[in-house]
Jmol script that loads the backbone (N, CA, C; Angstrom):
load data "model"
ATOM      1  N   MET A   1      94.593 130.779  82.335  1.00  0.00           N
ATOM      2  CA  MET A   1      93.811 130.335  83.480  1.00  0.00           C
ATOM      3  C   MET A   1      93.551 128.830  83.363  1.00  0.00           C
ATOM      4  N   LEU A   2      93.640 128.149  84.478  1.00  0.00           N
ATOM      5  CA  LEU A   2      93.394 126.718  84.499  1.00  0.00           C
ATOM      6  C   LEU A   2      91.917 126.407  84.322  1.00  0.00           C
ATOM      7  N   THR A   3      91.656 125.321  83.609  1.00  0.00           N
ATOM      8  CA  THR A   3      90.271 124.874  83.543  1.00  0.00           C
ATOM      9  C   THR A   3      89.908 124.264  84.891  1.00  0.00           C
ATOM     10  N   TYR A   4      88.633 124.065  85.094  1.00  0.00           N
ATOM     11  CA  TYR A   4      88.166 123.498  86.359  1.00  0.00           C
ATOM     12  C   TYR A   4      88.770 122.110  86.585  1.00  0.00           C
ATOM     13  N   GLN A   5      88.792 121.283  85.535  1.00  0.00           N
ATOM     14  CA  GLN A   5      89.334 119.930  85.661  1.00  0.00           C
ATOM     15  C   GLN A   5      90.828 119.965  85.982  1.00  0.00           C
ATOM     16  N   ALA A   6      91.572 120.851  85.313  1.00  0.00           N
ATOM     17  CA  ALA A   6      93.004 120.953  85.574  1.00  0.00           C
ATOM     18  C   ALA A   6      93.249 121.428  87.007  1.00  0.00           C
ATOM     19  N   HIS A   7      92.394 122.306  87.484  1.00  0.00           N
ATOM     20  CA  HIS A   7      92.528 122.793  88.858  1.00  0.00           C
ATOM     21  C   HIS A   7      92.266 121.668  89.856  1.00  0.00           C
ATOM     22  N   ILE A   8      91.258 120.867  89.602  1.00  0.00           N
ATOM     23  CA  ILE A   8      90.954 119.730  90.481  1.00  0.00           C
ATOM     24  C   ILE A   8      92.143 118.774  90.524  1.00  0.00           C
ATOM     25  N   ILE A   9      92.711 118.461  89.366  1.00  0.00           N
ATOM     26  CA  ILE A   9      93.852 117.555  89.308  1.00  0.00           C
ATOM     27  C   ILE A   9      95.031 118.137  90.069  1.00  0.00           C
ATOM     28  N   SER A  10      95.266 119.417  89.905  1.00  0.00           N
ATOM     29  CA  SER A  10      96.367 120.078  90.598  1.00  0.00           C
ATOM     30  C   SER A  10      96.190 120.006  92.112  1.00  0.00           C
ATOM     31  N   VAL A  11      95.007 120.314  92.582  1.00  0.00           N
ATOM     32  CA  VAL A  11      94.728 120.280  94.027  1.00  0.00           C
ATOM     33  C   VAL A  11      94.798 118.847  94.550  1.00  0.00           C
ATOM     34  N   LEU A  12      94.275 117.897  93.801  1.00  0.00           N
ATOM     35  CA  LEU A  12      94.309 116.491  94.214  1.00  0.00           C
ATOM     36  C   LEU A  12      95.750 116.004  94.330  1.00  0.00           C
ATOM     37  N   ASN A  13      96.578 116.320  93.340  1.00  0.00           N
ATOM     38  CA  ASN A  13      97.991 115.945  93.406  1.00  0.00           C
ATOM     39  C   ASN A  13      98.667 116.555  94.623  1.00  0.00           C
ATOM     40  N   LYS A  14      98.363 117.813  94.913  1.00  0.00           N
ATOM     41  CA  LYS A  14      98.954 118.487  96.067  1.00  0.00           C
ATOM     42  C   LYS A  14      98.547 117.796  97.368  1.00  0.00           C
ATOM     43  N   LEU A  15      97.267 117.480  97.501  1.00  0.00           N
ATOM     44  CA  LEU A  15      96.785 116.837  98.724  1.00  0.00           C
ATOM     45  C   LEU A  15      97.380 115.444  98.909  1.00  0.00           C
ATOM     46  N   VAL A  16      97.463 114.684  97.825  1.00  0.00           N
ATOM     47  CA  VAL A  16      98.041 113.340  97.914  1.00  0.00           C
ATOM     48  C   VAL A  16      99.517 113.426  98.273  1.00  0.00           C
ATOM     49  N   ASN A  17     100.243 114.368  97.676  1.00  0.00           N
ATOM     50  CA  ASN A  17     101.657 114.543  98.017  1.00  0.00           C
ATOM     51  C   ASN A  17     101.841 114.941  99.472  1.00  0.00           C
ATOM     52  N   GLU A  18     100.962 115.786  99.994  1.00  0.00           N
ATOM     53  CA  GLU A  18     101.031 116.161 101.409  1.00  0.00           C
ATOM     54  C   GLU A  18     100.798 114.949 102.301  1.00  0.00           C
ATOM     55  N   GLU A  19      99.875 114.093 101.904  1.00  0.00           N
ATOM     56  CA  GLU A  19      99.592 112.869 102.668  1.00  0.00           C
ATOM     57  C   GLU A  19     100.805 111.939 102.648  1.00  0.00           C
ATOM     58  N   ILE A  20     101.444 111.823 101.490  1.00  0.00           N
ATOM     59  CA  ILE A  20     102.654 111.002 101.380  1.00  0.00           C
ATOM     60  C   ILE A  20     103.729 111.533 102.319  1.00  0.00           C
ATOM     61  N   GLU A  21     103.937 112.836 102.312  1.00  0.00           N
ATOM     62  CA  GLU A  21     104.953 113.434 103.181  1.00  0.00           C
ATOM     63  C   GLU A  21     104.651 113.185 104.650  1.00  0.00           C
ATOM     64  N   MET A  22     103.373 113.243 105.019  1.00  0.00           N
ATOM     65  CA  MET A  22     102.984 112.993 106.404  1.00  0.00           C
ATOM     66  C   MET A  22     103.376 111.569 106.815  1.00  0.00           C
ATOM     67  N   HIS A  23     103.095 110.605 105.928  1.00  0.00           N
ATOM     68  CA  HIS A  23     103.430 109.208 106.239  1.00  0.00           C
ATOM     69  C   HIS A  23     104.943 108.989 106.239  1.00  0.00           C
ATOM     70  N   LYS A  24     105.652 109.639 105.321  1.00  0.00           N
ATOM     71  CA  LYS A  24     107.119 109.523 105.317  1.00  0.00           C
ATOM     72  C   LYS A  24     107.694 110.078 106.614  1.00  0.00           C
ATOM     73  N   ASN A  25     107.171 111.188 107.073  1.00  0.00           N
ATOM     74  CA  ASN A  25     107.648 111.762 108.333  1.00  0.00           C
ATOM     75  C   ASN A  25     107.379 110.821 109.499  1.00  0.00           C
ATOM     76  N   ALA A  26     106.254 110.126 109.447  1.00  0.00           N
ATOM     77  CA  ALA A  26     105.949 109.156 110.505  1.00  0.00           C
ATOM     78  C   ALA A  26     106.963 108.015 110.481  1.00  0.00           C
ATOM     79  N   LEU A  27     107.413 107.637 109.288  1.00  0.00           N
ATOM     80  CA  LEU A  27     108.420 106.579 109.193  1.00  0.00           C
ATOM     81  C   LEU A  27     109.779 107.052 109.718  1.00  0.00           C
ATOM     82  N   ILE A  28     110.072 108.322 109.489  1.00  0.00           N
ATOM     83  CA  ILE A  28     111.359 108.866 109.924  1.00  0.00           C
ATOM     84  C   ILE A  28     111.414 108.975 111.445  1.00  0.00           C
ATOM     85  N   THR A  29     110.306 109.380 112.051  1.00  0.00           N
ATOM     86  CA  THR A  29     110.263 109.507 113.503  1.00  0.00           C
ATOM     87  C   THR A  29     109.920 108.141 114.071  1.00  0.00           C
ATOM     88  N   ALA A  30     110.922 107.444 114.496  1.00  0.00           N
ATOM     89  CA  ALA A  30     110.774 106.041 114.901  1.00  0.00           C
ATOM     90  C   ALA A  30     109.761 105.837 116.025  1.00  0.00           C
ATOM     91  N   HIS A  31     109.601 106.799 116.905  1.00  0.00           N
ATOM     92  CA  HIS A  31     108.713 106.583 118.050  1.00  0.00           C
ATOM     93  C   HIS A  31     107.236 106.567 117.652  1.00  0.00           C
ATOM     94  N   THR A  32     106.900 107.007 116.440  1.00  0.00           N
ATOM     95  CA  THR A  32     105.488 107.006 116.042  1.00  0.00           C
ATOM     96  C   THR A  32     105.026 105.625 115.607  1.00  0.00           C
ATOM     97  N   ILE A  33     105.964 104.785 115.156  1.00  0.00           N
ATOM     98  CA  ILE A  33     105.619 103.422 114.739  1.00  0.00           C
ATOM     99  C   ILE A  33     106.471 102.469 115.564  1.00  0.00           C
ATOM    100  N   LEU A  34     105.838 101.783 116.482  1.00  0.00           N
ATOM    101  CA  LEU A  34     106.584 100.950 117.410  1.00  0.00           C
ATOM    102  C   LEU A  34     106.670  99.493 116.977  1.00  0.00           C
ATOM    103  N   GLU A  35     105.773  99.060 116.131  1.00  0.00           N
ATOM    104  CA  GLU A  35     105.757  97.661 115.741  1.00  0.00           C
ATOM    105  C   GLU A  35     105.984  97.523 114.237  1.00  0.00           C
ATOM    106  N   TYR A  36     106.494  96.365 113.850  1.00  0.00           N
ATOM    107  CA  TYR A  36     106.790  96.102 112.450  1.00  0.00           C
ATOM    108  C   TYR A  36     105.531  96.145 111.593  1.00  0.00           C
ATOM    109  N   ASP A  37     104.415  95.667 112.129  1.00  0.00           N
ATOM    110  CA  ASP A  37     103.158  95.706 111.376  1.00  0.00           C
ATOM    111  C   ASP A  37     102.747  97.141 111.054  1.00  0.00           C
ATOM    112  N   GLY A  38     102.933  98.036 112.000  1.00  0.00           N
ATOM    113  CA  GLY A  38     102.628  99.443 111.767  1.00  0.00           C
ATOM    114  C   GLY A  38     103.528 100.036 110.703  1.00  0.00           C
ATOM    115  N   TYR A  39     104.798  99.631 110.726  1.00  0.00           N
ATOM    116  CA  TYR A  39     105.754 100.089 109.718  1.00  0.00           C
ATOM    117  C   TYR A  39     105.321  99.623 108.329  1.00  0.00           C
ATOM    118  N   LYS A  40     105.001  98.333 108.217  1.00  0.00           N
ATOM    119  CA  LYS A  40     104.576  97.779 106.922  1.00  0.00           C
ATOM    120  C   LYS A  40     103.304  98.466 106.429  1.00  0.00           C
ATOM    121  N   PHE A  41     102.382  98.733 107.333  1.00  0.00           N
ATOM    122  CA  PHE A  41     101.131  99.395 106.957  1.00  0.00           C
ATOM    123  C   PHE A  41     101.405 100.794 106.407  1.00  0.00           C
ATOM    124  N   THR A  42     102.262 101.544 107.081  1.00  0.00           N
ATOM    125  CA  THR A  42     102.572 102.902 106.649  1.00  0.00           C
ATOM    126  C   THR A  42     103.307 102.904 105.309  1.00  0.00           C
ATOM    127  N   VAL A  43     104.243 101.988 105.133  1.00  0.00           N
ATOM    128  CA  VAL A  43     104.940 101.873 103.849  1.00  0.00           C
ATOM    129  C   VAL A  43     103.935 101.532 102.750  1.00  0.00           C
ATOM    130  N   GLY A  44     103.000 100.660 103.037  1.00  0.00           N
ATOM    131  CA  GLY A  44     101.968 100.305 102.069  1.00  0.00           C
ATOM    132  C   GLY A  44     101.109 101.505 101.691  1.00  0.00           C
ATOM    133  N   GLN A  45     100.814 102.344 102.661  1.00  0.00           N
ATOM    134  CA  GLN A  45     100.039 103.541 102.367  1.00  0.00           C
ATOM    135  C   GLN A  45     100.814 104.480 101.449  1.00  0.00           C
ATOM    136  N   VAL A  46     102.098 104.651 101.705  1.00  0.00           N
ATOM    137  CA  VAL A  46     102.924 105.516 100.858  1.00  0.00           C
ATOM    138  C   VAL A  46     102.960 104.963  99.435  1.00  0.00           C
ATOM    139  N   ILE A  47     103.172 103.666  99.305  1.00  0.00           N
ATOM    140  CA  ILE A  47     103.216 103.055  97.977  1.00  0.00           C
ATOM    141  C   ILE A  47     101.879 103.219  97.267  1.00  0.00           C
ATOM    142  N   GLY A  48     100.789 103.016  97.980  1.00  0.00           N
ATOM    143  CA  GLY A  48      99.462 103.174  97.391  1.00  0.00           C
ATOM    144  C   GLY A  48      99.186 104.599  96.943  1.00  0.00           C
ATOM    145  N   LEU A  49      99.584 105.561  97.746  1.00  0.00           N
ATOM    146  CA  LEU A  49      99.383 106.964  97.387  1.00  0.00           C
ATOM    147  C   LEU A  49     100.253 107.366  96.196  1.00  0.00           C
ATOM    148  N   GLN A  50     101.474 106.835  96.143  1.00  0.00           N
ATOM    149  CA  GLN A  50     102.321 107.115  94.985  1.00  0.00           C
ATOM    150  C   GLN A  50     101.709 106.522  93.717  1.00  0.00           C
ATOM    151  N   ARG A  51     101.127 105.359  93.838  1.00  0.00           N
ATOM    152  CA  ARG A  51     100.453 104.737  92.692  1.00  0.00           C
ATOM    153  C   ARG A  51      99.241 105.558  92.272  1.00  0.00           C
ATOM    154  N   ALA A  52      98.541 106.130  93.231  1.00  0.00           N
ATOM    155  CA  ALA A  52      97.398 106.988  92.916  1.00  0.00           C
ATOM    156  C   ALA A  52      97.830 108.186  92.079  1.00  0.00           C
ATOM    157  N   ILE A  53      98.962 108.777  92.423  1.00  0.00           N
ATOM    158  CA  ILE A  53      99.479 109.908  91.646  1.00  0.00           C
ATOM    159  C   ILE A  53      99.800 109.459  90.218  1.00  0.00           C
ATOM    160  N   GLU A  54     100.395 108.270  90.080  1.00  0.00           N
ATOM    161  CA  GLU A  54     100.686 107.741  88.750  1.00  0.00           C
ATOM    162  C   GLU A  54      99.411 107.562  87.942  1.00  0.00           C
ATOM    163  N   LEU A  55      98.375 107.037  88.580  1.00  0.00           N
ATOM    164  CA  LEU A  55      97.113 106.803  87.886  1.00  0.00           C
ATOM    165  C   LEU A  55      96.424 108.114  87.498  1.00  0.00           C
ATOM    166  N   ILE A  56      96.522 109.108  88.345  1.00  0.00           N
ATOM    167  CA  ILE A  56      95.963 110.423  88.021  1.00  0.00           C
ATOM    168  C   ILE A  56      96.650 110.983  86.781  1.00  0.00           C
ATOM    169  N   SER A  57      97.973 110.869  86.753  1.00  0.00           N
ATOM    170  CA  SER A  57      98.742 111.355  85.610  1.00  0.00           C
ATOM    171  C   SER A  57      98.387 110.580  84.342  1.00  0.00           C
ATOM    172  N   GLU A  58      98.246 109.276  84.489  1.00  0.00           N
ATOM    173  CA  GLU A  58      97.881 108.430  83.350  1.00  0.00           C
ATOM    174  C   GLU A  58      96.495 108.787  82.821  1.00  0.00           C
ATOM    175  N   ALA A  59      95.565 109.004  83.719  1.00  0.00           N
ATOM    176  CA  ALA A  59      94.205 109.395  83.314  1.00  0.00           C
ATOM    177  C   ALA A  59      94.224 110.737  82.599  1.00  0.00           C
ATOM    178  N   GLN A  60      95.002 111.660  83.122  1.00  0.00           N
ATOM    179  CA  GLN A  60      95.099 112.977  82.502  1.00  0.00           C
ATOM    180  C   GLN A  60      95.659 112.857  81.085  1.00  0.00           C
ATOM    181  N   THR A  61      96.671 112.016  80.902  1.00  0.00           N
ATOM    182  CA  THR A  61      97.255 111.801  79.581  1.00  0.00           C
ATOM    183  C   THR A  61      96.237 111.201  78.617  1.00  0.00           C
ATOM    184  N   LEU A  62      95.486 110.210  79.084  1.00  0.00           N
ATOM    185  CA  LEU A  62      94.475 109.574  78.238  1.00  0.00           C
ATOM    186  C   LEU A  62      93.387 110.565  77.838  1.00  0.00           C
ATOM    187  N   ILE A  63      92.982 111.414  78.751  1.00  0.00           N
ATOM    188  CA  ILE A  63      91.962 112.410  78.460  1.00  0.00           C
ATOM    189  C   ILE A  63      92.473 113.413  77.438  1.00  0.00           C
ATOM    190  N   GLU A  64      93.718 113.850  77.630  1.00  0.00           N
ATOM    191  CA  GLU A  64      94.292 114.809  76.686  1.00  0.00           C
ATOM    192  C   GLU A  64      94.422 114.212  75.299  1.00  0.00           C
ATOM    193  N   LYS A  65      94.791 112.932  75.190  1.00  0.00           N
ATOM    194  CA  LYS A  65      94.878 112.263  73.896  1.00  0.00           C
ATOM    195  C   LYS A  65      93.505 112.168  73.249  1.00  0.00           C
ATOM    196  N   GLY A  66      92.496 111.899  74.067  1.00  0.00           N
ATOM    197  CA  GLY A  66      91.128 111.813  73.565  1.00  0.00           C
ATOM    198  C   GLY A  66      90.615 113.149  73.046  1.00  0.00           C
ATOM    199  N   GLU A  67      91.011 114.224  73.703  1.00  0.00           N
ATOM    200  CA  GLU A  67      90.581 115.557  73.283  1.00  0.00           C
ATOM    201  C   GLU A  67      91.260 115.955  71.974  1.00  0.00           C
ATOM    202  N   ARG A  68      92.467 115.510  71.771  1.00  0.00           N
ATOM    203  CA  ARG A  68      93.208 115.852  70.549  1.00  0.00           C
ATOM    204  C   ARG A  68      92.816 114.963  69.386  1.00  0.00           C
ATOM    205  N   GLY A  69      92.532 113.684  69.702  1.00  0.00           N
ATOM    206  CA  GLY A  69      92.284 112.712  68.638  1.00  0.00           C
ATOM    207  C   GLY A  69      90.864 112.688  68.261  1.00  0.00           C
TER     208      GLY A  69
END
end "model"
wireframe off; spacefill off
backbone 0.3
color backbone group
């Protein structure tokens, strides 16, 4: 069984990935973003959300190392 913290991380990763997919789909459907500024903004959001996933993973690794050490 997952601990509460592991469950939170799992759900958070799932939600962030769903948000990334939503923005990627908006980029694919050209009619949703009509201006270059909107395109850049959406790409920035995807990059930021991907970085958030990296940071979550990094935090999880640091916590696990702390629990072992």
